[in-house]
C-alpha positions as CSV (number, residue, x, y, z in Angstrom):
1,X,5.9,17.0,106.6
2,X,4.3,17.5,103.1
3,X,6.3,20.5,101.9
4,X,10.0,21.4,101.8
5,X,12.0,24.5,100.8
6,X,13.4,24.1,97.2
7,X,16.6,25.9,98.3
8,X,17.7,24.4,101.6
9,X,15.4,21.4,101.7
10,X,13.9,22.1,105.1
11,X,10.5,20.4,105.6
12,X,7.4,22.4,106.4
13,X,3.9,21.4,107.3
14,X,2.2,23.9,104.9
15,X,3.0,25.6,101.6
16,X,3.6,28.9,103.3
17,X,6.8,30.6,102.2
18,X,9.2,32.2,103.0
19,X,11.4,29.4,104.5
20,X,12.1,30.2,108.2
21,X,15.6,28.7,107.7
22,X,16.9,30.4,104.6
23,X,14.2,32.9,103.5
24,X,13.6,31.3,100.1
25,X,10.2,31.9,98.7
26,X,9.5,28.6,96.9
27,X,8.3,25.3,98.5
28,X,7.6,22.0,96.8
29,X,5.9,18.8,97.8
30,X,8.2,16.6,99.8
31,X,9.5,13.6,97.9
32,X,8.4,10.4,99.5
33,X,11.3,8.2,100.4
34,X,11.7,4.8,98.8
35,X,12.0,2.0,101.4
36,X,15.6,0.9,102.0
37,X,14.7,-2.7,101.1
38,X,13.9,-1.7,97.5
39,X,17.1,0.2,96.9
40,X,19.8,-1.5,99.0
41,X,21.1,2.0,99.9
42,X,20.3,5.5,101.0
43,X,16.8,6.7,100.2
44,X,17.4,10.4,100.7
45,X,16.8,12.4,97.5
46,X,19.9,14.0,95.8
47,X,20.4,17.2,93.9
48,X,21.4,16.6,90.3
49,X,23.2,19.1,88.0
50,X,21.0,19.9,85.0
51,X,24.1,20.3,82.8
52,X,26.4,17.4,83.6
53,X,24.2,15.1,85.7
54,X,26.5,15.1,88.7
55,X,24.7,14.1,91.9
56,X,25.1,16.1,95.1
57,X,23.9,15.2,98.6
58,X,22.9,18.8,99.3
59,X,21.4,21.7,97.3
60,X,24.7,23.6,97.5
61,X,25.4,25.1,94.0
62,X,27.4,25.5,92.0
63,X,28.1,22.1,90.7
64,X,31.3,20.7,91.9
65,X,32.1,19.3,88.4
66,X,31.0,21.9,85.9
67,X,30.1,25.0,87.9
68,X,26.5,25.1,86.8
69,X,24.2,26.8,89.4
70,X,21.0,24.9,88.6
71,X,20.5,21.7,90.6
72,X,17.4,19.6,90.5
73,X,16.1,17.3,93.2
74,X,15.7,13.7,92.2
75,X,15.9,10.1,93.5
76,X,19.5,8.9,93.4
77,X,20.8,7.0,90.5
78,X,22.3,3.9,92.2
79,X,24.8,3.5,89.3
80,X,26.4,6.8,90.1
81,X,26.5,6.7,93.9
82,X,30.3,6.9,93.8
83,X,29.9,10.5,92.7
84,X,28.1,11.6,95.8
85,X,30.0,13.7,98.3
86,X,32.9,16.1,98.0
87,X,35.4,16.8,95.2
88,X,36.7,13.6,93.6
89,X,39.9,12.9,91.7
90,X,38.1,13.7,88.5
91,X,37.2,17.1,89.7
92,X,40.8,18.0,90.5
93,X,41.8,17.1,87.0
94,X,39.4,19.7,85.6
95,X,41.1,22.2,83.3
96,X,40.6,25.1,85.8
97,X,42.3,23.1,88.6
98,X,45.2,22.0,86.4
99,X,45.8,25.6,85.3
100,X,45.8,26.6,89.0
101,X,48.4,24.0,89.8
102,X,50.6,25.0,86.9
103,X,50.5,28.7,88.0
104,X,51.3,27.8,91.6
105,X,54.3,25.6,90.4
106,X,55.7,28.4,88.2
107,X,55.4,30.9,91.1
108,X,57.1,28.5,93.5
109,X,60.0,27.9,91.1
110,X,60.3,31.6,90.4
111,X,60.5,32.4,94.1
112,X,63.2,29.8,94.7
113,X,65.3,31.2,91.8
114,X,64.8,34.7,93.0
115,X,66.1,33.7,96.5
116,X,69.1,32.0,95.0
117,X,69.9,35.1,92.9
118,X,69.2,33.5,89.5
119,X,66.4,35.9,88.7
120,X,65.5,39.3,90.2
121,X,61.9,40.1,91.0
122,X,60.6,43.7,91.4
123,X,59.9,44.5,95.1
124,X,61.8,41.4,96.4
125,X,65.0,43.3,97.2
126,X,68.5,42.1,96.4
127,X,69.7,38.5,96.8
128,X,71.8,37.5,99.7
129,X,75.6,37.4,99.6
130,X,76.7,33.7,99.1
131,X,78.1,32.2,102.3
132,X,79.2,28.8,100.9
133,X,82.1,30.1,98.9
134,X,85.3,28.0,98.6
135,X,88.4,29.5,100.0
136,X,88.5,32.1,102.9
137,X,86.7,35.4,103.3
138,X,87.4,35.9,107.0
139,X,90.9,35.0,107.9
140,X,94.0,33.4,106.3
141,X,96.7,32.5,108.8
142,X,97.5,35.7,110.7
143,X,95.8,38.0,108.2
144,X,92.3,39.3,109.0
145,X,90.4,39.9,105.7
146,X,88.3,42.6,107.3
147,X,91.4,44.3,108.5
148,X,93.0,44.1,105.0
149,X,89.8,45.6,103.5
150,X,89.9,48.5,106.0
151,X,93.7,49.1,105.3
152,X,92.8,49.0,101.5
153,X,90.4,51.9,102.0
154,X,92.8,53.8,104.3
155,X,95.6,53.6,101.8
156,X,93.4,54.7,99.0
157,X,92.3,57.7,101.1
158,X,96.0,58.5,101.7
159,X,96.5,58.7,97.9
160,X,93.4,60.8,97.6
161,X,94.7,63.2,100.2
162,X,97.9,63.4,98.3
163,X,95.9,64.3,95.2
164,X,94.0,67.0,97.1
165,X,90.6,65.4,97.3
166,X,88.5,64.3,100.3
167,X,88.4,60.8,101.8
168,X,86.0,58.0,100.9
169,X,83.6,56.5,103.5
170,X,82.4,52.9,103.6
171,X,78.8,52.6,102.1
172,X,76.6,49.6,103.1
173,X,75.0,49.4,99.6
174,X,78.4,49.3,97.9
175,X,79.7,46.8,100.5
176,X,76.8,44.5,99.6
177,X,77.5,45.0,95.9
178,X,81.2,44.3,96.1
179,X,80.7,41.2,98.4
180,X,78.0,39.8,96.2
181,X,79.9,40.3,92.9
182,X,83.3,39.1,94.4
183,X,81.8,36.0,96.1
184,X,79.9,35.0,92.9
185,X,83.1,35.5,90.9
186,X,85.0,33.1,93.1
187,X,82.2,30.6,92.7
188,X,82.2,30.9,89.0
189,X,86.0,30.6,88.7
190,X,86.0,27.6,91.1
191,X,83.3,25.9,89.0
192,X,80.7,26.1,91.9
193,X,78.3,28.5,90.2
194,X,77.2,30.2,87.1
195,X,78.8,33.4,85.7
196,X,77.6,36.8,86.8
197,X,75.0,38.3,84.4
198,X,75.6,41.7,83.0
199,X,72.5,43.0,84.9
200,X,74.0,41.9,88.2
201,X,77.3,43.7,87.5
202,X,75.3,46.8,86.5
203,X,73.2,46.8,89.7
204,X,75.8,49.2,91.1
205,X,74.0,51.9,89.1
206,X,71.1,51.5,91.6
207,X,73.4,53.4,94.0
208,X,75.1,56.0,92.0
209,X,75.1,57.4,88.5
210,X,78.8,57.4,87.6
211,X,80.5,54.5,89.5
212,X,84.1,53.3,89.2
213,X,84.2,49.5,89.6
214,X,86.8,46.9,89.2
215,X,87.0,43.2,89.9
216,X,90.4,41.5,89.5
217,X,92.6,38.7,90.7
218,X,95.9,39.7,92.3
219,X,97.6,36.7,90.6
220,X,101.1,37.5,91.8
221,X,100.0,38.1,95.4
222,X,100.0,35.3,98.0
223,X,98.8,36.1,101.5
224,X,101.6,34.3,103.4
225,X,104.1,36.5,101.7
226,X,103.1,39.5,103.8
227,X,103.8,40.2,107.4
228,X,101.0,42.7,108.0
229,X,97.5,43.5,106.9
230,X,98.7,46.9,105.6
231,X,101.4,45.6,103.4
232,X,99.0,43.1,101.8
233,X,96.4,45.8,101.3
234,X,99.0,48.0,99.6
235,X,99.9,45.2,97.2
236,X,96.3,44.6,96.4
237,X,95.7,48.3,95.8
238,X,98.8,48.4,93.5
239,X,97.4,45.5,91.6
240,X,94.4,47.7,90.6
241,X,95.7,49.2,87.4
242,X,93.0,51.9,87.3
243,X,93.2,53.0,90.9
244,X,93.9,56.5,89.8
245,X,90.2,56.6,88.6
246,X,89.3,56.7,92.3
247,X,91.0,60.0,92.9
248,X,88.1,62.3,91.8
249,X,86.8,65.0,94.1
250,X,83.1,64.2,93.4
251,X,83.5,60.6,94.8
252,X,82.4,60.1,98.4
253,X,81.8,56.4,99.1
254,X,83.4,53.1,98.7
255,X,82.9,49.4,99.0
256,X,85.6,46.7,98.8
257,X,85.6,42.9,99.2
258,X,88.6,40.6,99.4
259,X,88.4,36.8,99.2
260,X,91.2,34.3,99.0
261,X,90.3,31.5,96.6
262,X,90.8,27.8,97.2
263,X,94.0,28.0,95.1
264,X,95.4,30.9,97.2
265,X,94.7,33.6,94.5
266,X,93.3,36.8,96.0
267,X,90.0,38.1,94.4
268,X,89.2,41.8,94.9
269,X,86.1,43.7,93.9
270,X,85.9,47.5,94.5
271,X,83.3,50.1,93.8
272,X,83.7,53.9,94.2
273,X,80.9,56.4,93.9
């Protein structure tokens, strides 16, 4: 074949474009191959970047080194044969690749921190409630923590009824908020985690405009001193100095979390909206 397409390199018998392989409209005379004995290597022509000189085995712009789209067909330079082929280690160290790696690393770290609750990203939702908290959040001896929390709400509603206002109902958003804040507080006090940030404590405003919240430690209360869930709940409610703030007629929902720390102290977080 005397002619070949300048774009895809397909050989043709005549200079009669367009190319029946790629449709390109320019042909050139085929380059005569150099005998293997004279070169000690491949004799196929290569495509060389007109900007940086990088050799390519195919006419497949852009240049893998500098991005230039103009490649020129030449006989190979045997001193640079190590550059033929795909992307090399020098290519991946180009600034554009390095910048991409850095961005990917930052995004990965940010996602990990967001999942751990260290940072909050828009659209990612709220972080999970910690489940590796020291102490007990389910049961202590004969006391069921869930039953104590239910009795806490029930007794607060009895006081609201005596004050002439309607009962509070459990709210899933407030239950998440109080559990998250209470568990993180236990971790912080026990030295197993960082302190809560102000924005985390203020996230209750996502669920109501005028919340009443309190997190406290019932320091003088030990679980084994009570013979029922109700009596323990009453003691915890009495330990809330501002519980009369939860006796307002406009309030409708509540969340409460109780957790017994590793030293036996009882941690309580409550939110009323």
